[in-house]
C-alpha positions as CSV (number, residue, x, y, z in Angstrom):
1,M,6.5,16.1,24.0
2,D,7.5,15.0,20.5
3,L,6.5,16.9,17.4
4,Q,3.8,14.5,16.3
5,K,2.0,14.6,19.6
6,H,2.3,18.4,19.7
7,T,0.8,18.6,16.2
8,L,-2.0,16.3,17.3
9,A,-2.7,18.4,20.3
10,Q,-2.8,21.6,18.1
11,N,-5.2,20.0,15.7
12,M,-7.4,18.7,18.5
13,A,-7.5,22.2,20.0
14,F,-8.4,23.6,16.7
15,L,-11.2,21.1,16.2
16,L,-12.5,21.7,19.7
17,S,-12.8,25.4,18.9
18,I,-15.0,25.0,15.8
19,P,-18.8,25.6,16.2
20,P,-20.4,22.4,14.9
21,D,-22.9,24.1,12.6
22,S,-20.3,26.4,11.0
23,N,-19.1,26.3,7.4
24,L,-15.7,25.4,8.6
25,A,-17.1,22.4,10.5
26,K,-19.1,21.3,7.4
27,L,-16.0,21.5,5.2
28,L,-14.0,19.5,7.7
29,K,-16.7,16.9,8.0
30,F,-16.7,16.6,4.2
31,C,-12.9,16.1,4.3
32,L,-13.3,13.4,6.9
33,V,-15.8,11.3,5.0
34,T,-13.9,11.5,1.7
35,N,-11.0,9.6,3.3
36,I,-8.6,9.8,0.5
37,Q,-5.7,8.0,2.3
38,N,-6.1,5.0,-0.1
39,E,-6.6,7.0,-3.2
40,S,-4.5,6.0,-6.2
41,S,-3.4,9.4,-7.5
42,H,0.0,10.7,-6.6
43,R,-1.4,13.9,-5.0
44,K,-0.8,14.3,-1.3
45,P,-3.6,15.4,1.0
46,L,-1.7,18.6,1.8
47,D,-1.5,19.5,-1.9
48,I,-5.2,18.8,-2.3
49,A,-6.1,21.0,0.6
50,L,-3.7,23.8,-0.6
51,A,-5.5,23.7,-4.0
52,L,-8.7,24.9,-2.3
53,I,-6.9,27.5,-0.1
54,E,-5.1,28.9,-3.1
55,K,-8.2,29.2,-5.2
56,P,-11.3,29.1,-3.0
57,S,-13.5,30.1,-5.9
58,N,-13.1,26.5,-7.1
59,L,-14.9,25.1,-4.1
60,N,-17.7,23.4,-6.2
61,Y,-15.2,21.8,-8.6
62,W,-12.8,21.0,-5.7
63,T,-15.5,19.0,-3.8
64,Q,-16.3,16.9,-6.8
65,Q,-12.6,16.3,-7.5
66,V,-12.0,15.2,-4.0
67,M,-15.0,12.8,-4.0
68,A,-13.7,11.3,-7.3
69,L,-10.2,10.6,-6.1
70,D,-11.0,7.1,-5.0
71,R,-13.4,6.6,-7.9
72,Q,-16.2,5.9,-5.5
73,F,-19.0,8.3,-4.5
74,T,-20.4,7.1,-1.2
75,E,-23.6,8.0,0.5
76,E,-21.7,9.7,3.3
77,E,-19.8,11.9,0.9
78,W,-23.0,13.0,-0.8
79,K,-24.6,13.6,2.6
80,A,-21.7,15.7,3.8
81,L,-21.6,17.7,0.5
82,G,-25.4,18.3,0.8
83,E,-24.9,19.5,4.4
84,M,-22.4,22.1,3.2
85,D,-25.4,23.7,1.4
86,I,-23.3,25.6,-1.1
87,K,-25.5,28.0,-2.9
88,N,-22.8,30.6,-3.5
89,A,-19.2,29.3,-3.2
90,E,-17.8,32.8,-2.7
91,E,-20.2,33.5,0.2
92,F,-19.5,30.0,1.7
93,I,-15.8,30.6,1.7
94,N,-16.0,34.2,3.0
95,N,-18.1,33.0,5.9
96,L,-15.5,30.2,6.5
97,W,-12.7,32.8,6.6
98,Q,-14.6,34.9,9.1
99,E,-15.2,31.8,11.3
100,L,-11.5,30.9,11.1
101,E,-10.5,34.4,12.2
102,K,-12.7,34.1,15.3
103,I,-11.0,30.9,16.5
104,N,-8.8,31.5,19.5
105,L,-6.4,28.8,20.4
């Protein structure tokens, strides 16, 4: 199996292991609907994701920044953001880390 197919299988296994109502699932759904592949900035998706991982306390700012990358704010983005129900960014991220630790691939 080539590297791309193996990476795809790993990512699929990861996604299959996530409870659908978890904070992790909500964050990933948000990432899916923002669809920045056509964004005009020079930032790569990995760099954008790493920015949140490196400074998770910036979650609220980060979500707005990601939504603004394509200079469009869609209904799907706002809905996914609302479903994240971020009342306390630190608590949201701490729960996300706990969920991540429980995943067994």
